[in-house]
N, C-alpha and C positions, 0 to 999 in steps of 0.2 A: 504494500500500500504506500502511495506517495505521501510524504510528510505534509501536514497541513501548514500552509504558508500564511495563514491568517489567525488572528486572535480568536479565542472561543467566544468572546463577547465584543461587539462593536464598541461599546462604551469603554471597555478595557483597552482596546486599540488606541482610542483617542487619548486616554490618560497616559499611556506609555509614550506615545509620540510627543505629547507636550512635555513630559518629564525629560525625554531625550534632548529636546531643543533647549530646555532650561539648563540641563547639565552641560551641554556643549558650550553655551554662551558663558556660563560661569567659569569653566575651565579655561576657555580662551582669554577671558578677562584677567584671570589670575596670572596666566603665563605672560601676558603682555607686560604687566607691571614688573614681574621678575626679570624678564629678558631685557626690558628697557634699562633697568638698573645695571644689569650685567654688561650690556653693550656699552653704556656710558663709561663703565669702569675699565673695560678691556679694549675697546676700539676695534674689535674683530669684525671683519666684513661678513664672515660666515655666520657669526652670531647675529649680526644685523639681518641676515637673510632669514633666519628662523624667527626673529622678532617681526619682520614684515609678514612672514607666513602666518604668524599668530594673529596679527592685526586683521589679516584677510579672513582667517578662521572666525574671528569674532564677528566681522561684518557678514560673512556667509551664514553664521549661526543666527544672527538677527533676522536676515532674510528668510532663513528656514523657519524660524519661529512664526513670523508673519504668514508665510506660505502655508505652513501646517495648520495654523488657526483658520485660514481661509478655506483650505482644502477640506477641513472637517465640517464646514458649514453645510447643513442639510440642503438637498436639492430644492430649488424653488421654481416658480413659474417660468423664469427666463433661462434657467439652467437645469433642465429636467434630468440630466445625467450627473448632477452634482458638480463639485468644484475641484475634483481630484487633480486635474491637470495643472493647477497652480503649483503643485510640487515639482513637476517637470520644468515649468518656467523658472522656478527658483533654482533648480539645478543648472540651467543654462546661465542664469545670472551669476551663480557661484563660479562657473567655468570662466566667464569673462573676467571676473576679478582676479582669479588665480592666474590666468594667462598674463594679465597686466603686471602682476607682481613678479612673475618670472622674467619678463622682458626688462623691468626695472633692475632686477637683481643681476641680470647678465651685464647690463651697462655699468653698474657699480663695481662688479667683480673685475671687469676689463680695466676700469680705471685704477683699481687697487693693484692689479697685476702689473701694470706699467709703473706704478708708484707705491712699492711695498712699504708697509708701516709695521712697527713692532706691536706685539700683542702683550697687554699688561693684565694684572689681576687674574692670573690663570685659574686659581682655585675657585674664585667666584663664578667664572664662566662655566667651568665643569660642573660645579654644584647645581647651578640653575638648569643645566642640560639634563642632569640626572633627575631633578624634580620634574622637569618637563616630560621625560620618558615615563616616569611612574604615573603621572596624572593622565597622560595620553592613553596608556594601556588600560587604566581603570575606566576611562570614558569609552574606549572602543569596545571593551567587554560588555558594557551596559548597552551600547548601540547595537551590537550583534544580537543581544537578547531581544531588543525592540524590533529589529528587522525580522527575526524569526517569527515573532508574534503578529506583526502587522504587514510586512512586505512593503513598507513605506519607501517611495522613491526619494523623497527629500532626506530621510534619515540615511538611506544608502549613499546618497551624494555626500552628505556630511561625513559619513564613515570613510568613504573613499578619499576625501581630502585630508583626513586625519591619519590615514594609513601611512602615507609617505613620511609623516612627521617623525615616526620612530627612526627611520633611516636617516632623515635629516638631522635629528638631534644626535644620533650616534656619529654621523659624519662631522658635526661641529666639534664634538669632543676630540675626535682624531685630528681635526684641523688645528685646534688649539694646542694639543700636545706637540704636533709637528712644528708649528710656528714657534713655539717656545724653545724648541730644540735646534733652532737655527735654520728652519725652512719656512721663511715668511711667505714665500710664493704659494705654499700649500693652502693657506687660508682662502685666497680668491679662487684657487683651483677647485676646492671643495664647494665653494659657492656656485661655480659653473655647473658642477654635477648636480647640486641640489636644484638649480633652476631647470635643468633638463628633466629631472624626475617630477617636478611640479607641473611642467607642461604635459607630461604623460598622464598624470592624474587628472588634469583638466580635460583631456581627450576622453578619458573613461567616463567622466561625468556627462560630457556632451553626448556620447553615444547612448548612455542609459536614458537620458532625458528625451532624446529624439525618438527612441523606441516607444516611449509612452505617448509622445505628441503625435506620432504617426500611427498609433493604434496597432503596434506589433502584436502578433499572436502570443498567447501564453506559452511557456516552455513546453516542449514535446512531452515531457514526463507528466505535466499537469493535464494536457490535452488527452493523452492516453488514458489517464485515470478517469477523466470524464466519460470517455467512450466505454470504459470497463464498467463504470457505475450504471450507465444506461442499459447496456446489454446484459447486466446481471438480473434485470427484471424479467421474470419468466414470460411475460406477455409482450415484451419488446421484440419485434421481428427484425429490426435494424435501425440505422440512423444515417443521416447524411447532412451535408452543409453545416458542419460545426464551425462556428465563428466565435472567436474569443478576443478579448482585449482587456487592458487594465487601466484604470484611471485612479490615481492615488492608491488607496487601500482596497478599492472595490474592483472585483473582476466581473466583467460582463460576458455572459455565456448564452449563446443562441444556437439552437439545433432543430433539425426536423426529425421527428420520431415516427418510425414506420410501425403500423399496427394492423391487425387482422381486419379485413374489409367488413365483416359482419358485426363488429362491435357497435353498440349504440353510443350516442354522443356522451351520455353520462359516464359510461364505463371508460371511454377513451380519455375523458377529462380526468377521471379518478387516477388512471394509470400515469398520466402526465404529472399530476400532483405528487404521486408517490415517488416518481423519478426525480422530480425537482427537489423534494425533501431530502432524498438520498444525496444529491449533489451538494445541497446546502449544509449537510452534516460535515462535509470536508472542506467546503469553500464558504465559510460562514458569512463573510461580508459580500458575497456575490449577488448579482442580479441575474436570474435565469429566465429565459424565454424559450418555450418549447412549442413548436408547431406540429400538430398531428397529421400524418399522411396515411391514406389506405395503402397497404403494402403493394397491391396489384397495380397502382397507378405510378409507382416509382419507376423511373427509367431503369433498364436492365444493366445498370452500372453502379449499384450501390457501393459507396466507398467503405462504409463501416456496416457490415451485416453480420448477423449471428453466424458464427462458424468461421469468420475471417480470422487470419492470423494477426 
């Protein structure tokens, strides 16, 4: 059985998503203060790179907080499918800010490479980086829990741009140690590497956001599970035209259900309701639409029929 990618209760999903955005904003704010002090004391360009990254993390987290709040707004007369795509738009906004920070960092690192400067207060810089690593790991573990329960695009985007922070912070520690050992050029060189990784993480966020905005199908594993649930019903003769997409935490599932010709309307409706309930047991936040078709009227090319592999 495929793992359930949604929370057992929609209200719980909303609570977890809000907590994740609050935690992300708080961690980013704390690290900005610590890194600002360390950068002023050390003068390290690689430490400035991670300070800039934390500033963008804070800005992205605030965007996320607003986007998640809007995405969780119930559907209304003008937005009948809800507001879930606000999360994907927030992801694109994050990617834009992240890309801008990487370009700025590249320019600053190039300048420092041409004009090396000594690194001071080494212990303070390393201590702040260790604090940053511990705080980031704690935040990411909580975000992973929320993603498993909600499938939130915005929290995934937030998680993705915190992911490289672990590598970034480790690289800054290495850069500080090498610079203090007579290799001042390593400080801007590591800043270049960090900028490259930041650009890669921005692309990951763009790709994820575009998938949602362009209504990409659910993963094959989830689609296969939907087919299996439908065909597990003893009166289902087959199915076709399965269409799926995701908007925020809500999955939209549409399919044509093939039934025996002689069934009356009430029984066909009851079977459809039973299958819908079975799907919702595993995709709790989903919206399911099932169209019933007489099996004899289906073209002789059913894509998913009982007995197919």
